[in-house]
C-alpha positions in Angstrom: -39.5 -49.3 -156.4 -37.4 -47.5 -159.0 -40.4 -46.4 -160.9 -42.0 -44.7 -158.1 -38.9 -42.5 -157.5 -39.2 -42.0 -161.6 -42.8 -40.7 -161.0 -41.9 -38.6 -158.3 -39.1 -36.8 -160.4 -41.6 -36.6 -163.4 -44.3 -35.1 -161.1 -41.7 -32.4 -159.8 -40.7 -31.6 -163.2 -44.2 -31.4 -164.8 -45.5 -29.1 -161.7 -42.7 -26.6 -162.5 -43.1 -26.7 -166.5 -45.7 -24.2 -166.4 -43.7 -21.8 -164.5 -40.7 -22.3 -166.7 -42.9 -21.7 -169.9 -44.5 -18.5 -168.3 -41.2 -17.3 -167.5 -39.7 -17.9 -171.1 -42.9 -16.3 -172.7 -42.8 -13.1 -170.1 -39.5 -12.2 -171.7 -40.9 -12.1 -175.4 -41.5 -8.4 -176.5 -45.1 -10.1 -178.4 -46.2 -11.4 -175.2 -45.5 -8.3 -173.3 -47.7 -6.4 -175.9 -50.3 -9.2 -175.5 -50.5 -8.8 -171.7 -50.3 -4.7 -172.1 -53.2 -5.1 -174.7 -55.3 -7.5 -172.1 -54.7 -4.8 -169.3 -55.8 -2.0 -171.5 -59.0 -4.0 -172.5 -59.8 -4.6 -169.1 -59.2 -1.1 -167.9 -61.5 0.1 -170.5 -64.3 -2.3 -169.7 -64.1 -1.2 -166.1 -64.5 2.5 -167.2 -67.4 1.5 -169.3 -69.1 -0.4 -166.3 -68.4 2.7 -164.1 -70.0 4.9 -166.8 -73.0 2.7 -166.8 -73.4 2.7 -163.1 -73.2 6.5 -162.8 -76.0 6.8 -165.2 -78.2 4.6 -163.5 -77.9 6.2 -160.1 -81.5 6.0 -158.4 -82.4 3.3 -160.8 -83.4 -0.4 -159.7 -80.9 -2.7 -161.5 -80.1 -6.2 -161.6 -76.6 -6.7 -160.9 -74.3 -10.1 -161.4 -71.2 -10.2 -159.5 -69.0 -13.2 -158.3 -68.8 -11.2 -154.8 -72.5 -11.7 -154.1 -72.4 -15.5 -154.1 -71.6 -15.2 -150.4 -74.4 -12.9 -149.6 -77.3 -14.1 -151.5 -77.8 -17.5 -150.8 -75.4 -19.2 -153.5 -76.7 -16.8 -156.3 -74.5 -14.4 -158.0 -77.4 -11.8 -158.8 -79.0 -9.1 -156.8 -81.8 -6.7 -157.4 -80.9 -3.3 -155.9 -81.3 0.4 -156.1 -77.9 2.2 -157.1 -77.1 4.8 -154.5 -73.7 5.9 -154.9 -70.6 5.1 -157.4 -67.1 5.6 -156.8 -64.0 4.8 -158.9 -63.8 1.4 -157.3 -66.8 0.8 -155.4 -70.5 1.0 -155.7 -73.0 1.3 -153.0 -76.5 -0.3 -153.7 -79.7 -0.5 -151.7 -81.6 -4.0 -151.7 -84.4 -5.4 -149.5 -83.6 -8.8 -147.6 -85.8 -10.1 -145.2 -88.2 -6.9 -145.2 -85.2 -5.0 -144.2 -83.3 -2.3 -146.2 -79.7 -3.2 -146.5 -76.7 -1.2 -147.8 -74.4 -3.4 -149.9 -70.9 -2.3 -151.2 -69.7 -4.2 -154.2 -66.4 -3.9 -156.1 -66.9 -2.5 -159.4 -64.2 -4.9 -161.0 -66.1 -7.8 -159.6 -69.2 -6.9 -161.4 -69.9 -9.3 -164.4 -73.0 -7.6 -165.9 -75.6 -4.8 -165.3 -79.3 -4.4 -166.4 -81.7 -1.7 -165.7 -85.2 -3.0 -164.3 -87.7 -1.2 -166.8 -90.9 -2.5 -165.2 -92.0 -4.8 -162.3 -94.2 -7.5 -163.1 
């Protein structure tokens, strides 16, 4: 019976261990610089994707986004025409069940973007 109590205590300690390690890391200047560098790189990637989207307004594109899984039957990819681009959102026009549909996608959720050159 004492080993059950020991297991419960060990589980409680190990579940909090990640938080304790993260807290001790966050005080380190090197770790803070690393976090700032990751944030800067993420911002640069978002700016680059926004510029690509603005250049492709009016073009047919294939967009991969984690947000599209809920809309397109489990697929994270959509073929659409880019209509408008904002700093945070992109409006695309797509065809679903023979109807044109406007879809708004967060730019930060876009994983990849490719222009469709020719239809097969």
